[in-house]
N, C-alpha and C positions, 0 to 999 in steps of 0.2 A: 170974322173966320176963325174958327177954332183951331187951337194948337193941336196937332195929332202927332202920334208916334213916327208915322210915316214922313213927316217933315223933317225929323231929327235923322231918320235913316237916309233920306235923300242927300242931306248935307254929308253924311259920312260917306256915301256912294261919290258924291261929286269930288270930295277930297281925295278919296282912293283912286279916283280915275284921272287925278291931276288937273281937273278943270277949274279948282279954286285952291289958294294957298292955306296953310295951316292956320294963319292969323285971321285970314277971312272965314274959315269954317268954325273958328272959335268964336268970332264976333256973331256969326248968324246963330249959332247954338245959344250963346248968352241972349240974344234978343228973343228967340223964342222961348227960352227959360224964363225970362221976364215976363212975357205975355201970358205964359202958362199960369205963372203965380198969380197975376193979375186976375186970371179968369177964375181960379180957385176962390181967391178972396170974395169975389161975386156971388158964389154959391152959398146961400144961408141954410139950406137943409139938404139932407142926403136924397138924391134921387131914387134910390131904392126903398129906404124905410120911412123917410121923411123926418128923421131925427135932426136936431139943430146941430150946425157944424160950428165948432168953436176951436180957437187955436190958442187959449189960455195956457197958464203954466199949471195951475190947478184943476181947471175944468177944461179938458181936452178931448175933442172928437173930430179928427181930421179925416178928409177923404183919402181913401187907399189911392196908390199911384196907378198910372197906365199899365205897367207890367203886371201888377196883382189883379187889376180889373180883368185883364185879359185871360189871366189862368182861369179865374172864376168863371168867365162866360164861355170858356172852353167846354165846361163840363155841366154847369146848371142849366136846367130847362127854361126857367123863366129869366132872361137876361136882363140887365140894368146898365145905364150909361157909366154910372159910377157906384161905388160902395163906401160907406164909412167905416170906422173902426169898429162901431158897435156892431153892425150887422154884417160886415165884410171879414172881420179878422178870422173868426172861426171857420168861415167858408174858403177862405184862402188857405188856411193850412190843412183843411180837409181835401181840397182839390190839389194842393201840391203833393200830397202824399198820394193821391190817385194818379197824378201825372207821372212821378217816379216809378209807381208800379206798372203802369201801363208801358212806359218806356222798356223797363226790364223784361216784361213779357214778349213785347216785339223783338228785342235784340235776341232773347232766348229762341223765339221761333225762327229767326233768320240764321242764327248759328247752327241749329239743328237740321235745317232745310236746304241751306244755300248750295250745298253739293248737288243738288238736283239740276241746277242750270248747267247745260252742257257746255264743256270746253273742249273743242276738238281741233285737230291740226289741218283738217281738210278745208280748203278755200271754199268750195261750192259744193257741199254735201247734195247727193242725188235727191231731186224733188222738194228741196227746200226753198220755199219762197219768202225773201227777207229784204227788209230794207237796212242798209248800212247806217249806223249810228256815230261810229268813230273808233278810234284806236284806245286801247286799254292796256296799262302796263302794271307790273307787279315786280317788286325787289325785296330780297331779304338776304340778310348777312349772318353767318355763323362761324364759330371758332371750331375748326376741325382738331386743333391740339396735336402736340408733338407725337404722344403716345398713338394717337389715332392714325396719324400719317405713318408712323412706324410700322404699326399693325396691318394697315392697309398694304403697305408696300411688300411687307414679308409674306402676307397671305396670298397676295396676287402673283407672287413668284412661284407658288406651288399650284396657280389657277384657281384660288379661292378667295372670293370677295370678303372684304371686311364687313360684317353686319353693322357695326357701330357707325362706320363711315357713311354706308349706304342710308341708314336711318336718318342720318342727319340731312343728307340730300333730299330724301323723301320729304322730311318735315319742311325743308326749305321749298320744295315744289308746291306742297299743300298750301302752304302760307301765301305763296304767289298766286295760286288759283282762286283763293278767297277774296285776294285784292282785284283780281280781274272780274269775278263775279259780282263783287260789290259795287265796283265802278259801272259795271253794266246795268245792274238794277238802278243806281243813280241816274243813268241815262235813260231810263225807261225801257231798257232791253231785257231779252229773255234767253240769249245764248251768246256765246263766243266761238267765233270761227277763225281759222288761219293762225291758231296758236302756236307760238315758237318758244323754245327754253334754251337757255344759254347758261353756262358755268364759267366763272373766273376767279382766279386768286386775287385777293385784295391785300396789299403790303406784303411784309415778310414774315408776319406773325401767324401765318396758317389759317388766316380769314378766308371763308369761301363766300363768293356771292352768287346767289341764283337770280337769275333775270327772266321774266316772261312777257311776251306782248301777245296781242291778240286784236281781233276786230269786234267790237259790240254790235249786235244786231238785233232788229225786232223781227222774230220768226212769225210770219203771218199766219201760216198753215201749222201751227203748233201741236195739231193734232198727231203730226208724223212722229212725234217722240213718245206718243204714249198718252192715254187719256189720264191716268194717276199722275203723271209728271206734270202735264198741262194744268191740272187743277192745283197742285203745289205751288208751281210757278206763278200762277195767278195770286195765290195767297201771299207769296214773297213780294211780288209787285204792290200789292195793297199794303202790305204790313211796312214795307220799305218807305212807301209814300207818306204813311201815316207818321213813322218815326222821325222823317225829315221835317214833317210839319211841326210836330211837338219839339223839335229840337231848337226852335227859335224862343220858347220859354225858358227863361234863367230864374228859377226860384231864388229868392234872396237867402243869404247865409242864415242857418237856423230855422228854416221854414220846414225842413224834413229831417 
């Protein structure tokens, strides 16, 4: 039986869940690593290009690791079981750059359009048919500052609100909404209902905390919020799913 990346991940998960001890997890990982090295030594030629595999000091052509192979196979049309340094090194650097660029594009798309996901305080909007996914929360803390507090108190005395103070509150609210929307996307949802917001002072240094809670839902008759928003939210769901998939790849230092 071949050693796979999934076997290492399974050991890590078992340790995280408390099913095995740290020493047992280390022992199992060491055994898998030993078997993996034995398997590699048995491979005499590259499965992709057929070049001879060698581990010498002066003449070396090793196989790329599992993580490098996975990144190449994510983008290349004709996939191979493994790649060697001669045929795979350039491919690896090429697709690492493509991976990073795709992540940036997906993040930018999400940042620019995530505000289209509805966040409303109503518990049961009229004619909305939806499935409840779970609670989502957002928190942010900002310093109001002594000057801002004084200005707010002084202007409120004359019935005028402090613009600087309100801007910090608004920024905190917006950040919380982004957190709610992001969590909703990660749960496969497309809207937030029953949203509630709360403000509280933290400590004695003028720190203000803004907290929001809501219920993530999957709106089944999404047409009700408008055709344009429906299409944008569909793109957001696909982009977020793709970004989460790509997040499992960890290019080694210096690859990009």
